[in-house]
Structures are given as structure tokens and as C-alpha cells.
N, C-alpha and C positions, 0 to 999 in steps of 0.2 A: 494116460490120454495123450493122444497126437494134437499138436499144434496147427491148426487149419490154415495158419498165414504165414508158415515157415517153409522155404526152399533153400537150397544150397546156393543158387544165383541170386535170389531176391529174398530177403527175409520178410517182405512185406507182401510178397504175392500168396494170393489165395490157391491153395491146390485142391481141388474136389476130391482126388483119388486118396489124398492123406486124411479126410475126415472119417473119424471111426463112428460118430453116433449122432443121430438126430434126436434131440430131447424135446418134449413137450414141456416147458419150464411150469408154468402157471396161467391161470385164467380168474378174470375178475370182473363182475358187472356191478357198475354203481348205479342203483336204482335212482337215486335223485338226480343224475346227470343223464341217465339211459346211455350211458358209455360202456361197451364192453371192451376190455383190454386182453390180448393174448400174447403170450411171449413163448418164443423158442429158441433152440439154440443148436447150432452145428458146432459139436465140441464146445468151444468157449465162444463162440462168434453168436452173439445174442441178436435176435429179430423181435420187433414188437409190432403188432398189427392192432389197429382200433376200429370198432363200428360203432357207429353212434345212432341210436333210435328216436324217432320224433313222437313216438307213442306215450301215452299218459298213465298206463296201467302199471305203475312200478309195484303194486302190491300184488300183482297177479301171481298166480300159482305157476310152478313148472319153469320158471326163468332160468333157474341155476342149471337144470338138466338140459334146457334148450341150448344155453351156453355152451355147455361141455360139447354139443354136436358141432356147433359153430368152431369152436376151439380145434376140434379133432379132424375136420374136413380143411378148415383154412390152413392147416399146418402144411398141407402138400404144397403150397405156392413157395414155402421156404425150404422144406426137404430138397426141392428140385435142384437147389444150388450147388448141391455136392451128390446126392442119391446114397448116402453111405449104407452098409450093409445092415445096420442096427436101428431101430427106433425105440424109444422108451416113453411110457406114459405114467404119469405120478399118480394115476388113482385106477381102480379096479374097473374092468370092462364087463357089462353083461354080455352074454352069447350074442345078441343082436348087434350091440355096439361093436364087438370085435369082429364079426362077420362083414359089417358094413366098413369098417376100416381097412380091413384086409383086402377087400374087394377095390375100395378106392385106391390103395398103392398099387395093387397089381393090374387092374383094369382102367382106373380112373387114369393112371399114369402110363397106359400102354403106348400111346403116339408119343409121349416124351421119352419113353425108352427105346421105342423103335428109331425114331429120329437121332437119338443120341448114342446108338449101338449098344443099349445096356440089356442086362438081364436081371430083373427084379426078383425072379422066382424065388432066391434064397434069402430074402429080406426076412428079418426075425423083428417082431413087434413085442416088445417086453411090458407086459402089464400084468398085474394080479385079475383074478376071475371074481366077478360079481355075480349073484344070483338074478335070474330073469325078474322084471318087475311083475306084479299081478296084473291078470286079467282085467281089462276095463271096457264099458260099454262104447260102440262107436259114436262119433260126433254126429250131431243132427246136421252140420254142415250147412246152416242157415245163413250164417254170415261169413261167406268165403272171402279170402284174400288173393287175388289173381297176380301173380308176377307178370309184369307187362313190358314189353320189349318194342311195341309199335310196329310189329311185323305182322304178317297175315295170320300166323298161327294164334297169337295172344289176342289179336282182334276178333278172331271167330270163336275162341273161349269165351271172351268176355260176352259178345252178343248171345252165345249159346247158354251160359249159366244165368245171365239176367232174369229170363222169365221164372226160374224156381227159386231164386235166392231172395231172402228177405231183404238183406242188406248187403251188397256187395262192394268190394273196394280194389282198386288196383295197388300193386306193390312195386316199389321203384328202387333200385339200389344204385347208388352213384358214388363217384369220388367226393371227398370233403370239398366243398365249395364250386362244384362242378354239375352241370346237367345237359343231358343230350337233346337237341332239339327235335331230333328224329323220334325221341320218346315223348317229349311234352306236347308236340303237336298232336299225334295220335289219340295221347291221353285226353286230352281237352276235347275231342270228339266225343269220346264215351260219356262225358258229364258225370262220370262217378269220381268219389273223392280219392285221392291218392295218399297212401301211407308210406312213409319214406326212411331209408336207412342209408347213412353215409359211411364208405368203408375207405379206410386209408391204410395202405400196404405200407410196410417198412420201405422207406427211400431206398434203402440199399438193395431191395430186390429188383427195383425198377432199372437199375444199373448193372444189370448181370453181365453184359459185355464188357463193359469197362473194369468191372472188379474181378473177372475171371470165373464167375459163376456158371455153372450149367444153366441151361434155359430150355424152355419148352411148354407145350400144352399141359395145362391141368384142367381138371373137372369142375369148372366154374359153376355150373348148374347146380352141382350138389352142394357147394358153399351157398349159393343163392338160397337154395331151399332151407337150409338150415338158419341161415338169416331171416328168412321168410316167416320161420315157424316162431322165432322169438318175436318179430314184429306182431304176428298174430295174437300172440299172448297179451302183448302189450295193449294192443288195440281193441281186446275183448273179442276176438274172432275165432271161429271154431274149424276152419278149414283153410288149406292153402292149395289151389287148384292151377296146376301145372296146363302147359300146352305143347306135349311131347306127343309126337304123331307115331304111327306103329312103324314106318320106317326107319326111325331112330336108333331101332335096335339092330339094324343092318349094320355089320363092320365095314373096314376098308382093308385090312390085310392080316395075315396070320404071323405073329412074331415069337419065336420061343414057344411054340405050341398054344398061344393065346391068340383069340382074336382081339385086332386092335380096332377100336372104334373111336373115333373123335368125338361121336356123340354119346359116350357111354353113361354119363349121368343124366341122359335124357332116354335111357333105355328102360324096358319093363323090368329088368333086373335090378336096377337102381332103385326103381320105385317101389319094389317089393322090400328090398334091404333096408331103404329108409323109413318105410311104413313099419318096419319089424323094431327097428330102433327107437322109433316114436314111441310104439306101444309099450316098450322096454322100460323106457326111462321117464316119461311124462306122466305127473300125477293126475293130470286132466285130459280127455280125449281131443286131439286135433286131427281132423282127416288130413290125408295127403293123396291125391290122386291127379292123373292127368285127364283132361275132357276130351282131349283128342285121341288117347290112346288105341283104340281099335281102328282109327281110321288111315287112309293113304294121304298123301300130299295131294293128290287129284281131288279126294273129297273135300279137304281145307279149300282148295283152291276155287272149287265150284260155289262153295257157301261164301268165300271171300266176294266172289265175283257179284253177288247179290246186295253188299253191302257198300253200296256207292258214295255213303257219307265219308267213307275213309279213304277214296281213291286218290284223292289230292293230298293226302297227308302221310299215309303209311310210307316206311323206309325199312328195307332190310340190308342195304348196302354197307359192307364192311367199313368202306371209308367214312360212313357216317358216325362211326364209334371209335375215331382213332383217339387215343390218349392225349396226343399232342392238339390243342386247338387249332393250331395254325395249320395243320395237316388234314383237320376234319372237314368234311365237303357237307355242304347244306343242300345236296341232290343227289341222285343215284350217279355212281361213275359210270355206270353201263358197260363194265368190263370184267369185274371180279367173279368169281365162281357163284356168289350168293345172287347177284344182279342176273346172271344168265339163267339160274335155277328158277328163280321167282318169275322172271319172264316167262320161260318154258311151260311152268306149272300152271300159270294164267291163261296162257294162249288158247287153250281148246275152249275157254269159256268167256273171255272179254274181247270185243271187237278189236281189231289191230289198231285202229285209229286211237281206241281208249288206252291202249297199252304204251303206244307211242306219247301220248300225252302224258302218262306217268312218268315215262324216262326222259321226258323233256327232249325229244330229238335224238337221246343216245340209247335207243333201244337194242339191246344186244341183238336179237334176231334180225335186226336190219343190217347188222355188221358182219360181212363175210370174213372178216379176219378173225373172228371168234369162232368159227366152225368148230377148230380143234377142241376148244373148250366143251361145246356142246357134244361132241363125239365122245369125249372124256366122260362126261355125265351119263352118256347112255352106253358106256361100257365097251365101246368099239374102237377105241384109240390105242388099246395096250397100256394105256397107264392106270394107274391107281385111281380108285373113286377119290376125289377131292377130300382133304382133310378139313372139311366145312361142314356146317349144318345144311346139308342138302339130302335130296331123297334117293331112293335106290335106283337101280338100272332099269327094272320094269316100269316103274312110273315116269322115267324119262323118256323111254322108248315110245310108251303110249301116249304121252303127251305131245311128241315132236308129230307121230303120225296122224293123230287126230287133229291137231292144229295145222297140220299142211294140207288138210283136206276142206277146211275153210275156204270159202270163195275169196274172202278179203285176205287170204294169205299165199294165194297162188304166185308161184314163181317167187318165192321170198329167198333172200340172199343166204340165209342157213336153212330154213325148214326144207326148201326144196330138195338140195342136195342130201340132208340128213335123212329125211323121210325116205327117199329114193334107197339109200343104203339100209335102211332099217326095215322097209316095209315087207321084205320077204318073210321075216320073223313074226310079223302081226298079220295073220290071215284074216281076220275079222275085227278091225278096229273098235267098231261099236261095242262087240262083245268085250274086247280087252278092258275098255273103259269102263263098262258096267261092272265087270268083275272088281275092279280098282275103286269103284264107288259103294262097294259093300262092306260091311265091317269085316277087317281082316285078321282079327284075332282077339285074345281075352284081354279084358281090362279091370279096373278097379273103381269104376265109377258108381257113386250109390245110386239106387234106384230113383230117386227123387229129383236127380240131376241127369239122368239118362236121356243121350240125345234121341229123338223120336225115330231116327233110323236103326236104333237097337230094339225098339220095341214092336217093330213089324214082324 
């Protein structure tokens, strides 16, 4: 076995290229404390992650099976430090678990591989085979748990699910001893109870650059989904309802023959893989679906525009979620790709003054220096779609042209030149908008929770 900490020049230096194997070491859930412990190793270098749950149903069925899914998916945060060609799992995997795990490495780490110039197509996952679980009835989804991030997507889901849910609750994951104001303020407006979990990554992985580890994007939503299922079981809930819209399935670039998608764990493909894994391993049914799946970001934006109670509290700016509290903003930065996209997708539906108020004088659409960022969102700059949770090109083009036609946006610093460039490709803006406000594709929403737009 290779020594990951030895080189000829510096025997203490970490060399990712010399690591032979990533091992899933063990997982343990202490029902008394609600603490999940996951251990992994890159050859002999060991990492430990902890997740602590605040739920009270320590005798709930299915916790060990759910813990396995957390263990499997959370491992990607540590594998990436070296990305060796072999992964070993100490227990047998059902067909659905294996399919999920293989996709998580190949597609969930697609952006990571692209940015690091790696080809993970030859990765081998060494685990015995287990038979699939027995078929089980679907959950009634009467007590849903809604992962909540304080942005427009999860807010629209909360207000959409609320009428048909007997008892809904929010789910929030944070670091130990830390909470994000951008989430807490919007969560308070919902008036719903909050189920919480605290995740503590191994401190070594947060020092990747200093320690010589490889670094890059991992499918965080996949990990949160698995943690949410455990939290749902502990809190006696029968569904986890996500807020991933149709355009999340649109990729960024092709690398080594595979589509690289920053939002892979928000796609319909992931949703189906995860649903199948839950059906394979859980002894009790827990429904998992995205309430926004068949809809565009413009559909979400139009619905959010009517939810005025949230307009002063919601926030999707990346700077609001900085790990370093000293660098964390309590307002929209007005410059990042998320700020630009949210501003653009709401501009057709909210008065200009209302959006300027949201951004407190830093509205991206008022900043001519950001025209290049908006051109990239609209797919005309020649640059790749940003590796962020933003909508696809058609949504951005339509939003820009429709918003530019609003009287209160006439002559805007960004929209006027942007719409002039895009208008030739949108012969009928009203028709283009109407098309994007209709359902865009398949979904897994149970009938009782179907939005009215699916029933017409």
C-alpha cells in the first residue's frame, strides 16, 4: 500500500497522485445522542465526519439504512482530496445503491474532474452485491420535510406545499455552532417549525490548499438529501420535498464524453437514482421529490413575485453563505452570478423600484460593469454557463427581453443593450414567456401535492 504522506523531497508532503485507494472505513449512529459518525481513509490518512441530529425519534425504523446513504454520499468530500483510481466499501450494495454511488462519482464529481483535469471514467468501486429490497407502498407524504435555503426556490415550494400538507416543517443543515442569517430570517417568515442537523466536516479537508489536497465542487445537495431523510425519520416525517426546477438538469460543458453539470444532484436523473436507493434500503416508505421539477425558473420567479412577505428577507447571494463569518455579508453583494441571475429572473414580474429595494442600491441590472456577466448567462459571451445554481440560456434570454419591455426598465444600463443584442432571436417575447410558464417536462410529484398548473 502506498504512503500518501511521503515524497523524496519532503517526507511530510501529501501527494494525491501517490494515493492508491479511498476506503469507506465505518459508520456509526448513536441513537442516544443523535450523532452520526462516518470515517474514511485515503490509504492510511483517516478522515472523520460527524452529523448531529436534533430529532427525538431514536427508535425510528430505517435509521441504519439511511445512515448508510449519508455515509456513501458524504464520502465524496474526502475522496476528492486525492481522487485515487479505487474505492472500497465495507458492506454489500443493492443495485440501486451501486447505481447511485457510481453516478455520484462520475457525474456528481464532473465539475471537480473538469476543473482538475482528471478523467474518473476508470474508477473502480469495490463492494459486494446485495439483493434489491422488497417493494413497498408509497408514502402518503402528509408530513413533509422541506430543505430550506432562504432563496426563491425553497420559499415557493414551502408556500406551494403548505395547503395540501397536514404538518410541514423546514429542514436546515448548518455547521456545528453556526447558523446563516440569510436562512434564519426567511425561515421565520414561514412560521413553520424547523428540524435541524449540524454537520462537522473533518477539519483537515477545510485546509485543502495548505495540506496539498486536491479541491473542487462536490454534489452537496445529494449529501443534504440523505441527511434530510435521516432527519425525517427521526422527526416522524414521511417525505422530503426538494426545490429543484427543470433547468437544473441542463449541463455546463462536456468533459471526457460526459455532461458536466454543476447542479447534478439537483437533476431529475439524481432524483430518480436517489428515489430508487431509498426504495431499495428503507424498511419504511419515505417519499422524495422536487415540487418545482416540471417548471422553469421564470415560473418560480412569477410565483415568488406574489409572495411579498418574503421580499425583504430572502437572499440567494453566495456571499451570504461564506464559511468565514468575517467574510459573510448581511446583504446582497450585487455582483456575483447568483445575484445577477435572481435579479434577471424576477425583473419581468416585479417593479424596478421593488427590486432595487431588495438589492439596497446594489441591483446588478443597474450596474453597466456587469453587462458581461449577463451576456454569459444569456449564452452570447462565448464563455461557459457559470458553475453556479443558475437557469439555462433560454430562460435568461426570455427574461431579459421581456423585462426590457417594461416601461419602468426603459433605457436600463444592462437590459437595454442586452435586449438589443438578444431580441432578434425572440420574435414574440410574450409567446416565449408563455411557453416557459408551462410545465417543461416529467416530474415525480404525488397527485395530492400537484401544483394547479399540472392539473389544467
